[in-house]
N, C-alpha and C positions, 0 to 999 in steps of 0.2 A: 704618656709619652711610653709611662714602664709598660704598660700594659700591651703596648703593639711591637711589642720587642722581646718575644722569648725565641730570639733565634741562639743566642749562644747554648742553652741547654738542648735544645730538639739539634745542633749542628754534634755538641757533646755525646750525645747519645746514636748520631748516624756515624759517627769517628768508631765507636765504640764497636756495634753491628759493623760495620764493616769489619773492623781489626779481628773479632771473633770469628766474622764469615772465610777470612783468610786463615783463621788458625783451626776453621774446622775443615776446609779444604785442602792444606798443606798436611793433618792426620790422615784424612783418604789419601791422598798421593803417598803418602809414606807408606802407610797398609799396601796401595797397589804396589809400590816399588820393592816393598819388601817380598810380596808375592813374586812377582815377577825376577825378582835377582835370585831368589831361591831356585827356584824352577830354571833360569839360566845355568845357574851353578851346578846345579845338579846335572843337568843335559850338557854342560859342556865336558863335566868331570866324568860322568860312565862314560861318554863315548870315550874319552880320550883311555882311561882305565880297560875298556874292554878291546882299543886296537892294541895295546901292550898285553894281550893275551890275559889280563885278569877274568874271571869266570863272574858271570851275572848276579852268580848267590854272594860272593863276596862283595861285589859292586853296590847289590841289594842291601846286603847287612851292614854295610860299614857308607859308602858315599849316597846313596841315598837316604838312608838315616840321617846321616849328621844333615844332610844339605836341608830336609826340612826343618831341622832345629836351628840352621842357618840366622832365620828373624832372632830368635832367641838369644843366640850369641851376638850378633849384630847389636841389638838395641840395649842389651844386658852391660855388655862393652864398653859404649857408648855410652850409657849412664853412668858407667863405673869411672871413666876418663872425666865426666865431666862433674863429678861430686854427687850424683843422686843415688847416691848407696841404694835408695829405699826401693826406686826403682827397678833397678839392677836384678835386687832379689826376689822383689815381689811379682817381678817378671816370670821370672822360674818357678817358684812357687805354686805361683797361679796359672802358670801353662801347664804345670802335672795335675792341679784340681781339676781344671779346664780338661784336658784330653783324655781322663779317663772318664767323669761323671758326662759332660756334653757329649763330647763326639764318639764316644762307645755307644752313649742311650742314642743319638741322632742315627748312627749305623744301623745298631739292632735294630732301631725301628722301621730302618728299610728294608734289613731281612736277618731271620736271627745268626748271630757270629758264631762259625766254630773256635775254638782253642784247641791250639797244636799242642799235643803232649808235651812239647820242648820248651812252649811258653809256661807251663803251670810248674816244671819239675826246674827251670834255668831261669829265666828272661824276669817273671813274677818275685822270686827270693834273689834277685843280683837289685831289681828297683826296687826291693823293700831293704836292702843290706845298704844301698847305699843314702836310702833316706836316712836311716838310720845313722849310719856315717856323718852324714849332713848335721843332725841333730847333736851327736857328741860331737860334734867338732865350734860349734854354734852356742853350746851351752852357756859360755861366758861373754854372748851377744856379742861376738866378732868373728871373721873368719879372714884369717891372716893370709899372708901372703905362703907363710910354707903350708901351712893348710890348703890352701889354693892349689898350690903345686900337688900335694900330696895328693888331691882328687883328680888333676887333668894325669898324672902319672898311672892313676886306678884306670882312666879311660883308655889310655895307649894299651896299658894293658888285656883287658875287655877288647879292646878291637883285634888285637894280635890273638887273644884265644878265639873270638869268632873265626877268624880268618883259617885258623889252626883247624878249628872244627868243623869248618864247610868242607875239609876236602873226604871228612866221613860220609857228607849226606847224601842220600838218594837224588836218583833222577829226578823224580815226584817231584822233590824241593827242588833240584836246580832249575828244572819248567817252570816252577809256579812265577822265582823272581825273574828269570826270563822273560818272562810277559809284564812284569813291571818296571825294567830297566829301561832306558831309550837303547832302540835297536840300532844297530850299525847301519850305512848308507843314507841316503837323504841330501839335502841340501847343506847338511853341518857336517859331511864325511870328514873333510879334510882340515887336519889338526891345527893347520891357521885359524880357521873358523872356531874349533870349538876351545881353543885358548883365548879366543876374543871373547865366546860366550864366558869363559870363566871370569874372566877380568871385568865385564858389562856387568856380570850376577855380583861379586865382588863391591863393585861402585853402587850398583844400587840398593844393596841392603845396607853399606854405609849410610847412601843420601836420604836413601826410607828411615834408618831406626833416627838421625838425626830430624827429620821434621816429624815424625812420629814422639820421641821424647821432647821435644820442646813445645809442641803442641799440648801433649798432655802435660805438661808441668803449668801452663797457661788455662786448663781445663779444669785442674785440683785448685788453682786459684780463685778461678771464677766460680766452682761451687763450692769451694770455702771445705773440702777435706783432703786428706794429705797425699802426697805421691804416693804413700806404700798402696791407698787403694787403688789408686788409676793404675798403680801397676800389679794389683791383684786382679784389674776386673778386666779394666780396657783395653790395655796393652797384654795381657796374659790373652786376649782373646785372640786378638790382632795379631800377633804373632806367631798363634798357633792356626793359620789361614791354610798354612801348607797343609800340617797335620788333618786337617776336616777335610780339604780336598784329596787327600792322599786315601784315607780311612772309608772316605764316603764313594768314592769311585772304585776305590776295592770291593766293597760292599754290595754298589750295583752291580758289576762284573759276576759277581758272586767266587772272587778271591777273598771270601771272608776270612781265613786266618791271617793274610797279608794286614785285613783293616786292624785286625787284633794286635797284631804284633811289633807295625808303624808305632803304634801308642805308647807300647812298652817302651820299644828301643827308646823312643824319643824321649821320655822320662826320664831313663838313665843318661842319655846325653848331654838334657838338662843340666841335670845336678853335675855332675863329673866336669863336663866340657863347660857350659857358658858359665857358672860360678868359681871354676876352676881358673876358667881364662879372665873373667873378671874379676876375680881376688887379685892375680896376679897382677895386672895392667894398673890397679887402683890403686892410687899412693896410702900406704898405710893399710891394704886391706878392705874389707866389707864389716861395716858396722852393722846388726844383725837387731830391727828394732823391736821391743818390749813385745809388740802384738804379734809380730810374725812367729816370736818362741811361745809365747803364752797362750796362741789359739791356731793359726794359719799352718805351721809348718807339722804341728801333730795332727792336723784336717789332715794335710799334704798324704803324712804316714797313717792315718786312719783309712784312705780313700786305698792305699798300696795295698795296704795290709788284707782288706776285702774284699781285693781283687781273687786272691786264693780260693775261697769256701764260692763265692761265683762261678767264677771259671769251671774248678772240679767240678762240679754238681752238673752233672751230663755232660760236661765240656763245650759248653756253648750260652753264650749269654741272648736269651729269649726277647720277645720285642716288650712284656711284662718287668724283666729285668731293666732292659734299656727304660724302658719310662719311670722305673723308679730311680735311676743313673740321673733322669734328668731332672727327677723331682728333688732330689739331693742338692743339685748344683745351683737349682734356682732357692732354694735353703738358705744357701752357705751365699747368694748374694745378698739375698733379701737381709742376712743376718747383719754383713757389711756395712751394706747401704743405711740401717737403721742403727747401728752404733754409731758410723760414721754422723750421722746427726741427731745421736743425742734421742732418739726418739721414742715419747712414752712407752710406745709399747714394742720396746724393746726386752723388757725382764720378763712378761708375758709370755714373750716369742722363745725368746732362751729357756723358760722353764717350760714349757711344752716340748721343745728339744729336746733338755736332759730330763724330763722325767716319764717322758712316754714313748719318744721315735727314738731315741739314740737304744733305750735300754730295748724293743723291741726287734730294732735293728740287730742289736748282736746277737739276740737270741735267735733269731732267724737264721744269722751265719752261722752261729755254732749248732743250729739243728741241722741246717747244711752239710755241713763238716761229717757229723754222726753217720747223715743218711746217707752221706758219698760213701765211706770208708766202709758201712756194712753193705754197701750194693759191691765194694772191691773184695769184700771178705767172702761174700755168697759165689760170686765168682769164679776167684780163685779156689773155696771150696768144690 
């Protein structure tokens, strides 16, 4: 009789499979809601700003840049409110690594990317500075509310600085951003529709972040990995989809400097805005996991610093450098996966990276800086 009744086990498997399918479905729906919410928020806010007489350049530097980072804000704040601080922090750190290595890598494979001199002189140093400030604040393994408020204050100061600086920009720069911002007119020309778009966008961001975080926690449990690993990889890549769409579209359209500027600006907004706001709303601030302090945070800083010599050399990111960026992102994810599984190949993989790949990379970057400095000296002489 017992041989003829395997029903309970089969039913349990079907229930488990059905539950996991629902979580996968909500994860995908959450991603879609985040992307749609960011687009709706940017469209509504941009058009209201333009109707109030704010220039397309200022809108592009502030509203569009913050809009593409809104999924990271929604997810990190939602995770902080629910007590999942590893997801809140991992999302920002992972997104910044993903933005530079993956998005710029993919965009450069489409077309070599031009790097505006202002990005080299100003935006990259600001991004590096924000990364270093975060590392200093997190040295005690915690980002308190006061420190978070300071990050948010720095973001406000940065935005004010950009707005003031934009008044001195050239007509060409204004024209570039005008093509990047939603134009006036069309079905959403009335302020009531624009306001509705903003409300709908915010609602989708909140809903999408809840679905994404809840599903990601279930995946972490099912896969036997930590919330931090999920935040650094799947969530980080998912919340960066607006940046992917913006940079890839800009590269296809030939707006090659905007493709770079979008990534650098988004990284600065992620550190100052996402973590600043998340730390304020979280009860007691954000705890920084030892793994982040010992590895991921330094990878984020190294990636930010590496942008300087790469961007300076010829002021463009060619296809070979784009492919190199992608290879490094694959290596980073592979390291996280091997570490999460405590795989036997982890030690060998780490030895290869530390003994060969990283030293060669450092030497190459230094050589690029020296060659670029010599080129500039010769041009000046």
